[in-house]
C-alpha positions in Angstrom: -14.2 -17.4 -17.1 -11.6 -19.9 -18.1 -12.3 -23.7 -17.2 -9.1 -25.9 -17.6 -9.8 -29.5 -17.6 -6.5 -31.0 -17.6 -3.4 -29.2 -16.3 0.2 -30.5 -15.7 1.0 -28.0 -12.9 -1.0 -25.5 -10.6 -1.4 -22.2 -12.2 -1.8 -20.4 -8.8 -3.4 -16.8 -9.0 -3.8 -15.7 -12.6 -3.2 -12.1 -13.5 -2.9 -10.1 -16.7 -1.1 -6.9 -17.4 -3.3 -3.9 -18.3 -1.5 -3.7 -21.6 -2.1 -7.4 -22.5 -5.7 -7.0 -21.5 -6.1 -4.0 -23.8 -4.6 -5.8 -26.7 -5.7 -9.5 -26.5 -9.1 -11.1 -26.9 -10.6 -13.2 -24.2 -10.4 -16.1 -26.7 -6.6 -15.5 -27.3 -6.0 -15.4 -23.5 -8.1 -18.6 -22.8 -6.6 -20.6 -25.6 -3.1 -19.5 -24.3 -3.8 -20.4 -20.8 -5.2 -23.7 -21.7 -2.2 -24.5 -24.0 0.2 -23.4 -21.3 -1.3 -25.3 -18.6 -1.3 -28.5 -20.7 2.4 -28.2 -21.5 2.1 -26.8 -25.1 4.7 -24.1 -24.8 3.7 -22.3 -28.2 6.3 -20.5 -30.1 9.4 -20.8 -27.8 12.8 -21.9 -29.0 13.6 -25.7 -28.6 16.0 -24.8 -25.7 13.3 -22.9 -23.9 10.9 -25.8 -24.4 13.5 -28.2 -22.9 14.0 -25.9 -19.9 10.1 -25.9 -19.4 10.1 -29.7 -19.5 13.0 -29.7 -16.9 11.1 -27.1 -14.9 8.0 -29.4 -14.5 10.3 -31.9 -12.8 12.4 -29.4 -10.7 9.9 -26.6 -9.9 11.5 -23.7 -12.0 9.6 -21.0 -13.8 7.6 -21.9 -17.0 7.4 -19.7 -20.0 5.1 -19.9 -23.0 4.7 -17.7 -26.1 1.8 -17.4 -28.3 0.5 -15.2 -31.1 2.5 -13.3 -33.8 3.8 -9.9 -34.5 2.0 -7.2 -32.3 -0.3 -9.9 -30.9 2.6 -12.0 -29.5 2.2 -12.6 -25.8 3.8 -14.5 -23.0 2.4 -16.5 -20.1 4.7 -17.1 -17.2 4.2 -19.3 -14.1 6.4 -18.6 -11.3 8.6 -21.3 -9.8 6.5 -21.7 -6.8 3.4 -22.0 -8.9 1.9 -19.2 -6.8 1.1 -16.9 -9.9 0.7 -17.2 -13.7 0.9 -13.9 -15.5 -0.3 -13.2 -19.1 1.8 -10.3 -20.6 3.2 -8.7 -23.7 6.9 -8.9 -24.2 7.2 -5.2 -23.8 5.6 -5.5 -20.4 8.5 -7.6 -19.1 
């Protein structure tokens, strides 16, 4: 179970794709979720980080990217903050 102590926005219902669950460790997922919820967007281009900052104010979708190479994964929180999904790029 992941316990987040400080979040900038509600994560809603959290889900993970079967593919991501089969590749990533619980530690990678937990670290990514904590970073995402705190506004550390990981390895996204500067323009995407700026869009995320704007999304915090205006209620748009949030996207973070963590890991490298075949362990690179995304975390997406929907605009209405109802669902946060952990997925591999090829799952999109």
